[in-house]
C-alpha positions as CSV (number, residue, x, y, z in Angstrom):
1,M,24.7,5.6,27.8
2,S,21.4,5.6,25.9
3,E,18.5,3.4,26.9
4,K,18.8,-0.4,26.2
5,R,17.3,-1.6,23.0
6,P,18.6,-5.2,22.5
7,V,18.7,-6.3,18.9
8,K,16.8,-9.6,18.2
9,I,18.3,-12.3,16.1
10,T,16.6,-14.9,13.8
11,E,18.9,-17.9,13.3
12,T,19.0,-19.3,9.8
13,I,21.3,-22.3,10.2
14,L,18.3,-24.7,9.8
15,R,17.1,-23.1,6.5
16,D,18.7,-20.3,4.5
17,A,22.3,-20.9,5.7
18,H,22.4,-24.4,4.3
19,Q,20.2,-23.5,1.4
20,S,22.7,-20.9,0.3
21,L,25.9,-22.9,0.9
22,I,25.1,-26.6,0.4
23,A,22.0,-26.5,-1.8
24,T,19.6,-27.3,1.1
25,R,21.0,-30.7,1.8
26,M,21.1,-30.7,5.6
27,S,19.0,-33.6,6.8
28,T,16.5,-33.7,9.6
29,E,18.6,-36.3,11.4
30,R,21.5,-33.8,11.3
31,M,19.4,-31.0,12.8
32,L,17.5,-32.7,15.6
33,P,20.3,-33.4,18.1
34,I,21.1,-29.6,18.4
35,V,17.6,-28.1,18.4
36,E,17.2,-28.1,22.2
37,K,20.5,-26.1,22.5
38,L,19.4,-23.7,19.8
39,D,16.1,-23.3,21.7
40,Q,18.0,-22.2,24.8
41,V,19.8,-19.3,23.1
42,G,17.0,-16.8,23.3
43,Y,16.6,-16.2,19.5
44,H,13.7,-14.1,18.2
45,S,13.0,-17.1,15.9
46,L,14.5,-20.2,14.3
47,E,14.1,-20.2,10.5
48,C,13.8,-23.9,9.8
49,W,11.3,-24.4,6.9
50,G,10.0,-23.2,3.6
51,G,12.1,-21.7,0.8
52,A,13.8,-24.7,-1.0
53,T,13.7,-27.0,2.0
54,F,10.4,-28.5,1.0
55,D,11.4,-29.5,-2.5
56,A,14.9,-30.7,-1.4
57,S,13.5,-32.8,1.4
58,L,11.2,-34.7,-0.9
59,R,13.5,-34.8,-4.0
60,F,17.0,-35.4,-2.6
61,L,16.7,-36.5,1.0
62,H,13.6,-38.7,0.7
63,E,12.1,-37.0,3.8
64,D,8.7,-35.8,4.6
65,P,9.0,-32.0,5.2
66,W,5.9,-32.0,7.4
67,D,7.5,-34.6,9.6
68,R,10.7,-32.5,9.9
69,L,8.6,-29.5,11.0
70,R,6.8,-31.6,13.7
71,K,10.0,-33.1,15.0
72,I,11.7,-29.7,15.3
73,K,8.6,-28.2,17.0
74,D,8.7,-31.1,19.5
75,K,12.2,-30.0,20.6
76,A,11.9,-26.2,20.3
77,K,9.6,-25.5,23.2
78,K,10.3,-21.8,23.6
79,T,11.6,-20.3,20.3
80,P,9.1,-19.4,17.6
81,L,9.6,-21.3,14.3
82,Q,9.7,-19.4,11.1
83,M,9.3,-20.2,7.4
84,L,9.7,-18.5,4.0
85,F,6.7,-18.5,1.7
86,R,6.6,-17.3,-1.9
87,G,3.2,-15.6,-1.7
88,Q,0.7,-17.0,-4.2
89,N,3.4,-19.4,-5.4
90,I,3.6,-21.0,-1.9
91,L,6.9,-22.9,-2.2
92,G,6.4,-23.8,-5.9
93,Y,6.9,-21.9,-9.1
94,R,3.4,-21.0,-10.3
95,P,0.4,-19.2,-8.8
96,Y,-1.9,-21.6,-6.9
97,G,-5.6,-21.3,-6.2
98,D,-6.6,-19.4,-3.1
99,D,-7.9,-22.5,-1.5
100,V,-4.5,-24.2,-1.8
101,V,-2.7,-21.2,-0.3
102,E,-5.2,-21.0,2.6
103,Y,-4.9,-24.7,3.4
104,F,-1.1,-24.6,3.2
105,V,-1.0,-21.7,5.7
106,Q,-3.4,-23.5,8.0
107,K,-1.4,-26.7,7.9
108,S,1.9,-24.9,8.3
109,I,0.7,-23.2,11.5
110,A,-1.0,-26.4,12.8
111,N,2.2,-28.3,12.4
112,G,4.4,-25.8,14.3
113,I,5.1,-22.6,12.3
114,D,4.7,-19.4,14.2
115,I,6.0,-16.8,11.8
116,I,5.4,-16.9,8.0
117,R,7.7,-14.6,6.0
118,I,5.8,-14.0,2.8
119,F,7.3,-12.4,-0.3
120,D,6.6,-11.8,-4.0
121,C,9.3,-11.7,-6.7
122,L,7.8,-8.5,-8.2
123,N,6.7,-6.9,-4.8
124,D,3.1,-7.0,-6.2
125,L,1.2,-6.9,-2.9
126,R,-1.9,-8.5,-4.6
127,N,0.1,-11.7,-4.7
128,L,0.4,-11.6,-0.9
129,Q,-3.1,-10.8,0.2
130,T,-4.5,-14.4,0.5
131,A,-1.5,-15.7,2.5
132,V,-1.6,-12.7,5.0
133,K,-5.4,-13.1,5.5
134,A,-5.0,-16.8,6.1
135,S,-2.1,-16.3,8.5
136,N,-4.1,-13.7,10.5
137,K,-7.1,-16.1,10.6
138,E,-4.9,-18.9,12.0
139,K,-3.4,-16.5,14.6
140,G,0.1,-16.8,13.0
141,H,2.5,-13.9,12.6
142,A,2.4,-12.7,9.0
143,Q,5.6,-10.9,8.0
144,I,5.8,-9.4,4.6
145,A,9.2,-9.3,3.0
146,L,10.1,-6.6,0.5
147,S,12.4,-7.9,-2.2
148,Y,15.1,-5.2,-2.0
149,T,16.7,-4.1,-5.3
150,L,18.2,-1.0,-6.9
151,G,17.0,1.1,-9.9
152,D,15.5,4.4,-10.8
153,A,12.0,3.3,-9.5
154,Y,13.2,2.2,-6.1
155,T,13.4,5.5,-4.3
156,L,12.9,6.0,-0.5
157,E,9.4,7.1,-1.4
158,Y,8.7,3.8,-3.1
159,W,9.8,1.8,0.0
160,T,7.9,4.0,2.5
161,N,4.7,4.0,0.4
162,I,4.8,0.2,0.0
163,A,5.5,-0.2,3.8
164,K,2.4,1.8,4.6
165,E,0.3,-0.4,2.3
166,I,1.8,-3.5,4.0
167,E,0.9,-2.2,7.5
168,E,-2.7,-1.4,6.3
169,M,-2.9,-5.0,4.8
170,G,-2.7,-6.4,8.3
171,A,0.9,-7.7,8.3
172,N,2.5,-8.0,11.8
173,S,6.0,-7.0,10.7
174,I,8.1,-6.1,7.6
175,C,11.3,-7.7,6.4
176,I,13.8,-6.0,4.1
177,K,14.8,-9.0,2.1
178,D,18.2,-8.3,0.5
179,M,18.8,-11.5,-1.4
180,A,21.8,-10.3,-3.4
181,G,23.6,-8.3,-0.7
182,L,23.0,-5.0,-2.4
183,L,22.1,-2.9,0.6
184,L,25.2,-0.9,1.6
185,P,25.8,0.3,5.2
186,Y,24.9,4.0,4.9
187,K,22.0,3.2,2.6
188,A,20.7,0.9,5.4
189,T,20.8,3.8,7.8
190,E,18.7,5.9,5.3
191,L,16.2,3.1,4.6
192,V,15.7,1.9,8.1
193,T,15.3,5.4,9.4
194,A,12.7,6.2,6.8
195,L,10.7,3.0,7.4
196,K,10.8,3.5,11.2
197,E,9.3,7.0,10.7
198,T,6.6,5.6,8.4
199,V,5.2,2.5,10.2
200,K,4.7,1.2,13.7
201,I,5.2,-2.5,13.1
202,P,8.7,-4.0,13.6
203,I,11.3,-4.0,10.9
204,Q,13.6,-7.0,10.3
205,L,16.6,-7.1,8.0
206,H,17.7,-10.1,5.9
207,T,20.9,-10.0,3.8
208,H,23.6,-12.3,2.3
209,Y,27.4,-11.9,2.7
210,T,27.9,-12.3,-1.1
211,S,29.2,-8.7,-1.7
212,G,31.2,-8.6,1.6
213,V,29.3,-5.7,3.3
214,A,26.6,-7.5,5.2
215,S,28.0,-7.2,8.8
216,M,28.6,-3.5,8.4
217,T,25.1,-3.1,6.9
218,Y,23.7,-4.9,10.0
219,L,25.7,-2.6,12.3
220,K,24.3,0.6,10.7
221,A,20.8,-0.8,10.5
222,V,20.7,-1.7,14.2
223,E,22.0,1.8,15.1
224,A,19.2,3.2,12.9
225,G,16.6,1.2,14.8
226,V,16.1,-2.1,13.0
227,D,14.4,-4.6,15.4
228,V,15.6,-8.0,14.1
229,I,18.6,-9.2,12.0
230,D,19.0,-12.6,10.3
231,C,22.3,-14.4,11.2
232,A,23.8,-17.9,10.8
233,M,26.0,-19.9,13.2
234,S,29.6,-19.4,12.1
235,P,30.3,-22.9,10.5
236,F,27.6,-22.1,7.9
237,A,27.9,-18.3,7.8
238,L,29.5,-15.8,5.3
239,G,29.9,-16.2,1.6
240,T,26.4,-16.6,0.0
241,S,25.0,-17.2,3.6
242,Q,24.4,-14.6,6.4
243,P,26.7,-12.8,8.8
244,A,27.9,-15.0,11.7
245,T,25.7,-15.1,14.8
246,E,28.5,-15.1,17.3
247,V,30.3,-12.2,15.6
248,M,27.2,-10.0,15.7
249,V,26.5,-11.0,19.3
250,E,30.0,-10.0,20.3
251,T,29.8,-6.7,18.3
252,F,26.8,-5.5,20.3
253,K,28.1,-6.7,23.7
254,G,28.2,-3.9,26.3
255,T,26.2,-1.6,24.0
256,P,22.5,-0.6,24.2
257,Y,21.9,-3.3,21.6
258,D,23.4,-6.1,23.6
259,T,21.6,-9.4,22.8
260,G,22.5,-11.0,26.2
261,F,23.3,-14.3,24.4
262,D,25.7,-16.7,26.1
263,Q,28.9,-17.1,23.9
264,N,29.7,-20.4,25.6
265,L,26.3,-21.9,24.5
266,L,26.9,-20.5,21.0
267,A,30.4,-22.1,21.0
268,E,28.8,-25.5,21.8
269,I,26.4,-25.1,18.9
270,A,29.2,-24.1,16.5
271,D,31.2,-27.2,17.7
272,Y,28.3,-29.4,16.7
273,F,28.1,-28.0,13.2
274,R,31.9,-27.7,12.4
275,P,32.6,-31.3,11.7
276,Y,29.6,-31.4,9.3
277,R,31.0,-28.3,7.5
278,D,34.3,-30.1,7.1
279,E,32.5,-33.2,5.8
280,C,30.6,-30.9,3.2
281,L,33.9,-29.3,2.1
282,E,35.5,-32.7,1.7
283,S,32.7,-34.2,-0.3
284,G,32.5,-31.1,-2.5
285,L,28.9,-30.4,-1.4
286,L,30.3,-27.1,0.0
287,N,32.1,-25.3,-2.8
288,P,34.8,-22.9,-1.4
289,K,33.8,-20.5,-4.1
290,N,30.6,-19.9,-2.3
291,L,32.5,-18.7,0.7
292,G,34.3,-15.8,-1.0
293,V,33.3,-12.2,-1.6
294,N,32.0,-11.3,-5.0
295,I,31.8,-7.6,-5.5
296,K,30.5,-8.1,-9.0
297,T,27.1,-8.6,-7.3
298,L,27.0,-4.9,-6.8
299,L,27.9,-4.2,-10.5
300,Y,25.3,-6.5,-12.0
301,Q,22.8,-7.0,-9.1
302,V,23.0,-10.7,-9.8
303,P,22.4,-12.9,-6.6
304,G,25.0,-15.6,-6.0
305,G,22.8,-18.5,-7.0
306,M,21.9,-16.8,-10.2
307,L,25.6,-16.3,-11.1
308,S,26.2,-20.1,-10.8
309,N,23.1,-20.8,-12.9
310,L,24.4,-18.5,-15.7
311,T,27.8,-20.2,-15.7
312,S,26.3,-23.7,-16.0
313,Q,23.8,-22.6,-18.7
314,L,26.7,-21.1,-20.8
315,K,28.8,-24.2,-20.2
316,D,26.0,-26.5,-21.5
317,L,25.8,-24.2,-24.6
318,G,29.6,-24.2,-25.1
319,A,29.5,-20.4,-24.8
320,E,31.5,-19.8,-21.6
321,D,33.4,-17.0,-23.4
322,K,30.2,-15.0,-23.5
323,Y,30.0,-14.7,-19.6
324,Y,30.7,-11.0,-19.4
325,E,28.4,-10.2,-22.3
326,V,25.6,-12.0,-20.5
327,L,26.3,-10.2,-17.3
328,E,26.0,-6.9,-19.1
329,E,22.8,-8.1,-20.8
330,V,21.1,-9.0,-17.5
331,P,20.4,-5.3,-16.4
332,R,19.1,-4.6,-19.9
333,V,16.6,-7.5,-19.8
334,R,15.6,-6.5,-16.3
335,K,14.9,-3.0,-17.5
336,D,12.8,-4.4,-20.4
337,F,10.9,-6.4,-17.8
338,G,9.8,-3.4,-15.8
339,E,12.9,-3.3,-13.6
340,C,11.8,-6.3,-11.5
341,P,13.8,-7.4,-8.4
342,L,15.9,-10.5,-9.1
343,V,14.8,-13.3,-6.8
344,T,13.2,-16.7,-7.4
345,P,11.6,-17.1,-10.0
346,S,12.2,-13.7,-11.7
347,S,16.0,-14.1,-11.4
348,Q,16.0,-17.4,-13.3
349,I,13.7,-15.9,-16.0
350,V,15.7,-12.8,-16.6
351,G,19.0,-14.8,-16.5
352,S,17.8,-17.4,-19.1
353,Q,16.6,-14.7,-21.4
354,A,19.9,-12.8,-21.2
355,V,21.7,-16.0,-22.1
356,M,19.4,-16.5,-25.1
357,N,19.8,-12.9,-26.3
358,V,23.6,-13.1,-26.3
359,V,23.9,-16.7,-27.7
360,A,21.4,-16.1,-30.5
361,G,23.2,-12.9,-31.5
362,E,19.8,-11.0,-31.6
363,R,17.8,-9.8,-28.7
364,Y,14.5,-11.7,-28.2
365,K,15.0,-13.8,-31.3
366,M,14.4,-16.8,-29.1
367,V,12.0,-16.4,-26.1
368,T,11.3,-18.7,-23.2
369,K,7.7,-19.5,-22.2
370,E,8.4,-17.8,-18.8
371,T,9.5,-14.6,-20.5
372,K,6.1,-14.6,-22.4
373,D,4.3,-15.2,-19.1
374,V,6.1,-12.3,-17.4
375,L,5.3,-9.9,-20.3
376,S,1.7,-11.1,-20.3
377,G,1.3,-10.1,-16.7
378,K,0.9,-13.7,-15.4
379,Y,3.4,-13.1,-12.6
380,G,1.8,-9.7,-11.6
381,K,2.5,-6.0,-12.0
382,T,6.0,-4.6,-12.1
383,V,7.1,-1.3,-10.7
384,K,7.7,0.2,-14.1
385,P,5.9,-0.6,-17.4
386,F,7.4,-3.3,-19.7
387,N,9.4,-2.1,-22.8
388,P,6.5,-1.9,-25.3
389,E,8.7,-2.9,-28.3
390,V,10.1,-6.0,-26.5
391,Q,6.6,-6.9,-25.3
392,K,5.2,-6.7,-28.9
393,K,8.2,-8.8,-30.3
394,C,7.7,-11.5,-27.6
395,I,3.9,-11.9,-27.3
396,G,2.5,-10.1,-30.3
397,D,-1.1,-9.0,-29.7
398,A,-1.7,-11.5,-26.9
399,E,-4.0,-10.2,-24.2
400,V,-2.2,-8.8,-21.1
401,I,-3.5,-9.6,-17.7
402,T,-4.1,-6.6,-15.5
403,C,-6.0,-8.4,-12.6
404,R,-4.4,-10.3,-9.8
405,P,-3.0,-13.4,-11.6
406,A,-4.6,-15.8,-9.0
407,D,-8.1,-14.5,-9.9
408,L,-7.7,-16.6,-13.0
409,V,-6.7,-19.7,-11.1
410,P,-9.8,-21.7,-10.0
411,N,-9.9,-23.5,-6.6
412,E,-8.1,-26.7,-7.1
413,L,-7.9,-28.6,-3.8
414,D,-10.7,-31.1,-4.6
415,T,-9.2,-32.0,-8.0
416,L,-5.7,-32.5,-6.5
417,E,-7.2,-34.6,-3.6
418,A,-8.9,-36.9,-6.2
419,E,-5.7,-37.2,-8.3
420,M,-3.5,-38.4,-5.4
421,S,-6.0,-40.1,-3.0
422,Q,-4.4,-43.6,-3.4
423,Y,-1.2,-42.3,-1.7
424,K,-2.7,-40.2,1.0
425,E,-1.6,-41.1,4.6
426,Q,-2.0,-37.6,6.2
427,D,-3.9,-34.5,5.2
428,E,-0.7,-32.7,4.4
429,D,0.2,-35.1,1.6
430,V,-2.2,-33.4,-0.8
431,L,-0.2,-30.2,-0.3
432,S,3.1,-31.9,-1.0
433,Y,1.5,-33.2,-4.2
434,A,0.0,-29.8,-5.1
435,L,3.5,-28.2,-5.1
436,F,5.6,-30.9,-6.6
437,P,3.3,-33.6,-8.2
438,Q,5.9,-35.9,-9.7
439,V,8.5,-35.5,-6.9
440,A,5.8,-36.1,-4.3
441,V,4.5,-39.3,-6.0
442,D,8.1,-40.6,-6.1
443,F,8.4,-39.9,-2.4
444,F,5.1,-41.6,-1.6
445,K,6.2,-44.7,-3.4
446,Y,9.5,-44.6,-1.6
447,R,7.6,-44.2,1.7
448,D,5.5,-47.3,0.9
449,A,8.5,-49.3,0.0
450,Q,10.2,-48.5,3.3
451,K,7.1,-49.6,5.2
452,T,7.0,-52.9,3.3
453,K,10.7,-53.5,4.3
454,V,9.9,-52.7,8.0
455,D,6.9,-55.0,8.0
456,A,8.9,-57.8,6.4
457,S,11.7,-57.5,9.0
458,V,9.2,-57.5,11.9
459,A,7.7,-60.7,10.5
460,D,11.2,-62.3,10.2
461,T,12.0,-61.4,13.8
462,K,8.8,-63.1,15.0
463,N,9.8,-66.2,13.1
464,G,13.1,-66.4,14.8
465,A,15.2,-64.7,12.1
466,Y,17.0,-61.5,12.4
467,P,16.4,-58.5,10.2
468,V,19.3,-57.6,7.9
C-alpha cells in the first residue's frame, strides 16, 4: 500500500453548516457544551466565526459575536479556530478603509482566531491584499479562497495562474471555495492535480451538497492530493450544507488517507446535535427543502441561497410564473457583468437584476444601484470585460474605476469611534458598529437594558426581596 497521507478535516458545524441550513441561528449557548468534545477529535480546524455569524448574532440572537469567539476559544484548547472573511468587505457588504480591515484582523486574532479564510466575490486579488498583510503581521494563518465557478474564462490556466499569484502574495494556504456545488468529481481530480503541481502551499476544498456530488468530489480530490476538506457533523450535513464528517472519516478508514478519528467520539457529538436538528425541523427553522438535491444548480450555476432569494423576490412581485425565465436570464446577466462568480454579494446583485429584466419586459430598463456600482468598477475587476452596450445603458458616461476600489475609501476608524463612543464598552464594539451601524446600536441598547435589569435584581436581593 502507498505511503500514509491522512486527509485533514475542517469541521463546519459551528459556522457554515448552520448558516446554510438554519440561517445562522445556532446560539452560543447551544455550542458551548460540546466544544470540548469537538476539540478532542483532532480536526485541522473548527470553523466557528465570520460569514453571516457576526450579523446574525447581533441582529437575531442579541449576542455579542466577540464574546462568542472568546468563549469558544476558552474551551477549544488544541484545535485552531477558523473564520470566513469577505476581503475588503470584512463581514459587511461594502469596501471598508484599510485601517478598519487591519484593526478587524488584529482583533479577530487577539480574541482567538487562528486561520482567516479570505475571499473576494470577483476573485480580484487587490481586494485581499490588506487582509493578508494584516494577518501575516499578527502571525495568523492567511488562507485565500478562490470563488470557484464555471465559464469560458475559468480554464485550468486561469486557476493555476491565480494560485501562483496567491502564493507570491504571502498566503499560507489556498482554498477552492465551491459555494454552489459546481465542482464535479473528475474535474476536481484535474483541478487539484494542476494546483498541486503549481504551488507548494497546502490546498483545501470547500463545497456544498446542493447538487448531490460533493462526497464523490471530496473522494477524487483527496486521491488527487488535496490536503484538507470541509465537513459537517451529520445532523447538520448534506443539502445546502457540507458532506457528513462521519461518512468521510469512514470512507478513508484503512486507506492511506485514514484520518484516525474516533467514530465513538463523533457519535457522541452527533447525539448532542440531533435533538436540536429535530427541534429546528419542528419549528420550521430547518426547511426540509434545504436537505434535498437540486441538480438545477449545475444548469444555472445558482447557489442554493440565491435560488430561495429569487423565489421570494418573485413572490413579492406576484410574478412566480416567471421563475424559469429568471433562471435563464441569470447566466445572461452574469455574462454581461464580466462572467463573475456568484457568491455574496455578486449573487444577490446578479439575481435581483435578472428579476428586474424579466419583470420589466425589457433588459436593463430598471437598474439597481448595486448593478451600477458593479459596472462602474466599485467592486473590483472581473475576469472578462463588461458588455459595453449594457454598461453604457446602465451608467451612461459615468467614470469607471480602474484602481483598487479601497484606494478611494479614506481611513475611517477615528470617525466611527467618535460616532459610537457613548456605547463603547470594549475596543471591539467600534468594529461591530463599523460593519452594521444600526444593528450594533440596537444591540448596545439591549445590552445596557440587560445590565440595568441585573443591577435592579441585585439591589432587590440585598433588600430581602427575590429577583423575578
